[in-house]
N, C-alpha and C positions, 0 to 999 in steps of 0.2 A: 394827429394821425390815429386812426382807429383800425384795429385788426379784428376781423370777424372770423371765428373758427366754428365750423359745423362738423360734428362727428356723427356719422350715420351708421348705425348697425343694421345690416341686411341679413335676411334669411334667403339663401339661394337654393333653388331646387336643382341640385346637381349631385351626382354620385361620385364623380371624380374631380380631382383638382383641375384637370384640363377643361372640363365643362364649366366649372366655377370661374376659372380665370377668363374664359371666353365671355361670360356674362359680365363680370366685373370690368373687363376692358371696354365693353360696349357702354356700360354706365359711365365710366370715367371719360371716355372719348366724347360722348354726347353731351355730358355736363360741361366739359371744358369748352367745347365748340359753342354751346348755347350761351354760356355766361362769362367766359374769359376769366376763369378762376383757376387756382392751383388745386389739383385733386390727386390723392394717392391712397392706395390701400395700406392701412397702418396697423392692422391687427387681424387675427384669425387667418393668417396666411396659409396655414396647412390644414385648415378645416374646410372640407368641401361643402358643408352646409351653411356656412356663414362668412360674412366679410364685414370689416369696419373700414369705412372711408373717411379720410380727413379732407375737408374742403376749406380753403382759406381765401379771403379777399381783403383788400386794403382800400380804405376811403378816408375822406376827411369828415364824413357825416355818418354818425351811428344809425340814424333812422333809415338811411339808404341801405346800409349793410343789413339791418334787421329785415327789411323788405326783400332784399336780394336773397338772403339765406332762406327765407320763407318760400320764395319762388323756386329756389333750387330744390327744397324738400318736396314741394308739389310736383315739380318736373320729374324727379326721380321716381316718385310714387306713380305718376301717370305713364312712365315708360313700361311699367308692368313686367320688368325683367326679373325683379326680386322684390320681396316684401320688406318694408321698413319695420324693424323691430323696436328700435330705440333711436332717439335724437338727443343730442346735447349741443347747446350753443354757448359760446363764450366770446366776450368782447373785451379787448385790452386797448387802453388809450396810451399813446406814447407822446 
């Protein structure tokens, strides 16, 4: 079993936490719907200008996970709701 973790740091064009959370909720909902993965905001919770999303998927094939995480990164970038500032990928085998 391979677990793929994608940590995406976003720059959000928002002045209030309410505006930021609206953008983050849309990114999370659309990503979950499109890829059937677990997604959560994991850092920068009180920063209206940024967000860190944690995205996790499980498979028996590491190459499949690498491709899926790459497609998720492209998908979030093409949503154009927030700018991707940093990406971190990690794979653990159990």
